[in-house]
C-alpha positions as CSV (number, residue, x, y, z in Angstrom):
1,M,-9.7,-12.0,-11.6
2,S,-12.7,-13.3,-13.5
3,A,-14.8,-11.1,-15.5
4,S,-17.8,-11.7,-13.2
5,R,-15.7,-10.9,-10.0
6,P,-14.3,-7.4,-9.9
7,D,-10.8,-6.9,-8.3
8,P,-11.4,-6.5,-4.6
9,Y,-8.5,-4.2,-4.7
10,P,-8.4,-2.2,-7.9
11,S,-5.3,-0.4,-9.0
12,T,-5.5,3.1,-10.4
13,P,-4.8,3.4,-14.1
14,D,-1.4,5.0,-13.6
15,G,-0.5,2.1,-11.1
16,R,0.3,4.4,-8.3
17,Y,-2.5,3.4,-5.8
18,F,-4.8,0.4,-5.0
19,V,-8.2,1.0,-3.3
20,V,-9.3,-0.6,-0.2
21,R,-12.7,0.4,1.3
22,G,-12.7,3.4,-0.7
23,R,-9.2,4.7,0.3
24,L,-5.9,5.1,-1.8
25,W,-3.0,3.1,-0.7
26,R,0.3,3.7,-2.4
27,C,1.7,0.8,-4.5
28,S,5.3,-0.6,-4.4
29,N,7.6,1.0,-6.8
30,P,7.3,-1.0,-10.1
31,N,11.0,-0.1,-10.9
32,L,12.6,-2.0,-8.0
33,D,15.0,-4.8,-8.9
34,P,13.1,-7.9,-8.4
35,Q,15.6,-9.5,-5.9
36,E,15.5,-6.2,-4.1
37,R,11.7,-6.6,-4.1
38,D,11.7,-10.0,-2.9
39,T,14.0,-9.2,-0.1
40,L,12.1,-6.2,1.1
41,V,8.9,-8.1,0.9
42,R,10.3,-11.0,3.1
43,D,11.5,-8.2,5.6
44,L,8.1,-6.7,5.7
45,M,6.3,-10.0,6.2
46,R,9.0,-11.0,8.9
47,A,8.6,-7.5,10.6
48,R,4.7,-7.8,10.5
49,R,4.9,-11.2,12.2
50,A,7.1,-9.7,15.0
51,V,4.5,-7.0,15.3
52,G,1.9,-9.6,16.1
53,A,4.1,-11.6,18.5
54,A,5.0,-8.2,20.5
55,Q,1.4,-7.5,20.9
56,K,0.6,-11.0,21.9
57,C,3.3,-10.8,24.7
58,N,2.6,-7.0,25.6
59,D,6.1,-6.3,24.9
60,E,6.5,-2.5,24.0
61,E,10.2,-2.6,23.3
62,A,9.8,-5.2,20.6
63,L,6.7,-3.8,19.3
64,K,8.6,-0.5,18.8
65,A,11.4,-2.3,17.1
66,A,9.0,-4.3,14.8
67,R,7.0,-1.4,13.8
68,S,10.3,0.5,13.0
69,D,11.2,-2.6,10.9
70,V,7.9,-2.4,9.4
71,D,8.3,1.2,8.2
72,R,11.9,0.6,7.0
73,A,10.5,-2.0,4.6
74,K,7.8,-0.1,3.4
75,R,9.8,2.9,2.8
76,G,12.2,0.4,0.7
77,L,9.2,-0.8,-1.3
78,G,8.3,2.9,-2.0
79,E,4.9,2.5,-0.2
80,R,6.1,5.3,2.4
81,G,8.3,8.1,2.2
82,P,9.2,10.0,-1.1
83,V,7.1,9.2,-4.0
84,W,8.5,7.0,-6.7
85,W,7.1,8.7,-9.7
86,T,8.8,11.8,-11.2
87,D,6.0,14.0,-12.6
88,G,5.7,16.1,-9.6
89,A,2.0,14.6,-8.9
90,P,1.3,14.8,-5.3
91,D,1.2,11.9,-2.9
92,L,-2.5,10.8,-2.3
93,N,-1.7,7.9,0.0
94,R,-4.6,7.2,2.5
95,H,-6.8,9.7,0.9
96,L,-10.4,8.9,0.2
97,V,-10.6,8.2,-3.5
98,K,-13.9,10.3,-3.8
99,N,-11.8,13.3,-2.9
100,T,-9.0,13.0,-5.4
101,P,-8.6,13.1,-9.2
102,Y,-9.3,9.4,-9.3
103,A,-13.0,9.8,-8.1
104,A,-14.5,9.8,-11.7
105,W,-12.3,6.6,-12.8
106,Y,-13.5,5.0,-9.5
107,G,-17.1,5.8,-9.9
108,T,-17.1,4.7,-13.5
109,H,-15.1,1.4,-13.1
110,H,-16.4,0.1,-9.5
111,P,-19.8,1.6,-9.0
112,Q,-20.5,-1.2,-6.8
113,S,-17.9,0.2,-4.5
114,R,-19.4,3.6,-4.2
115,P,-20.5,5.0,-0.8
């Protein structure tokens, strides 16, 4: 990112979340083996394409299976399911950043994004 344009999806200082439209989304586990990460990302992209194809065809059974595959990949990446950090901090996935301990950081470093 250039200095003149802020990151559109800033990451929290601890690297646990990124912010989209004022909401926290859990990042992938940074401790994953790179090959495992690559495999899971490929699986996720394949599953997301399958979701789109199933929706386009109105195939409810295929949609259910594809969404299950998305969930499996996201859990493997650490974006869903048990948290990947070990300090006991709660999972704030999908919370509005303004309602979390990250509010001050976000307001200070990303004032153009404040509601």
